[in-house]
C-alpha positions in Angstrom: -4.2 -24.3 -26.0 -8.3 -24.7 -24.3 -9.3 -21.6 -23.1 -11.3 -23.1 -20.9 -8.8 -25.3 -19.2 -6.1 -21.4 -19.6 -8.2 -20.0 -17.9 -9.4 -22.5 -15.3 -6.1 -23.3 -13.7 -5.2 -19.5 -13.1 -4.5 -18.4 -9.1 -5.7 -14.5 -8.9 -3.8 -13.2 -5.4 -6.0 -11.2 -3.4 -6.2 -8.3 -1.5 -7.1 -7.6 1.9 -6.9 -4.2 3.5 -8.4 -2.9 6.9 -7.3 0.9 8.4 -9.4 3.5 10.3 -9.1 7.2 10.9 -8.6 8.5 14.3 -9.2 12.4 15.2 -5.9 13.8 16.4 -7.6 17.1 17.8 -4.5 18.3 17.0 -4.3 21.0 13.2 -7.4 19.3 12.0 -5.0 15.4 11.5 -5.6 12.6 11.9 -3.8 9.3 12.5 -4.9 6.7 9.4 -3.2 3.5 10.8 -3.7 0.0 8.4 -2.9 -3.3 7.6 -2.9 -5.4 3.9 -1.9 -9.4 3.0 -1.2 -9.9 -0.1 -2.0 -13.8 -0.5 -0.5 -15.6 -2.9 -1.4 -19.1 -4.1 2.0 -21.4 -3.8 4.0 -18.7 -2.8 4.4 -16.1 -0.1 1.9 -14.2 1.6 2.6 -10.4 2.5 1.9 -8.5 5.4 2.2 -5.0 5.7 1.4 -2.9 8.3 1.4 1.1 8.7 -0.1 3.8 8.7 0.1 8.1 7.4 -0.7 11.3 9.7 -2.9 13.3 7.5 -3.5 17.3 7.2 -6.5 18.4 7.3 -7.5 16.0 3.7 -4.9 17.9 1.7 -1.3 16.2 2.9 -0.6 12.7 4.3 2.8 11.6 5.3 3.0 8.1 6.3 5.0 4.9 6.3 4.8 1.1 7.6 7.1 -2.4 7.4 6.7 -5.2 5.2 6.5 -8.4 5.6 9.2 -8.7 2.7 11.7 -7.0 5.3 11.5 -3.7 3.4 10.1 -0.7 5.0 8.3 1.9 2.7 8.1 5.9 3.6 5.2 7.8 1.9 3.4 11.0 1.0 0.2 11.5 -0.6 -1.1 15.2 -1.8 -4.8 15.7 -2.7 -6.5 18.5 -4.2 -9.9 20.4 -3.5 -11.3 19.0 -7.6 -10.2 14.9 -7.3 -6.6 14.2 -8.0 -4.3 13.3 -5.8 0.1 12.5 -6.0 1.4 10.1 -3.9 5.0 9.0 -4.0 6.6 6.3 -2.3 9.5 5.0 -1.6 10.5 1.0 -0.3 14.5 -0.2 1.1 15.4 -2.9 3.6 16.1 -6.6 3.0 14.7 -8.5 1.6 13.6 -12.2 2.1 11.3 -14.9 0.7 10.5 -15.8 -2.6 8.2 -13.0 -3.4 9.9 -10.3 -1.9 11.6 -7.7 -4.1 15.4 -7.5 -5.3 16.3 -3.6 -5.2 14.9 -0.9 -3.4 12.3 1.1 -5.1 10.0 3.7 -5.7 6.0 3.6 -6.4 4.3 7.3 -8.0 0.4 6.8 -8.9 -2.5 9.8 -9.2 -5.7 9.0 -8.8 -8.6 11.8 -9.9 -12.3 10.8 -7.8 -14.5 11.5 -10.0 
């Protein structure tokens, strides 16, 4: 296979994300609504609408709904030294060719230098 042909025929997935932070004035918390879109060439695009409630930039609890028919809940814990750990769970009825076929968990760690 010609490498130039292979690279030229790839169709990358594009992610778009927008959100904001709104001070609630209650216990130093903020509401963080967001919308994200996953643009899939030759496939079904996906949209995710959700938000979190951030408590003093240390703990976030939230959830959302995906256009694939899944809802999700998430928990994010942040430390003062730059480490963030999160857990999310998707559940619901899938639809569309790009949808997941089962419910599932997601875990991530991030370190900010």
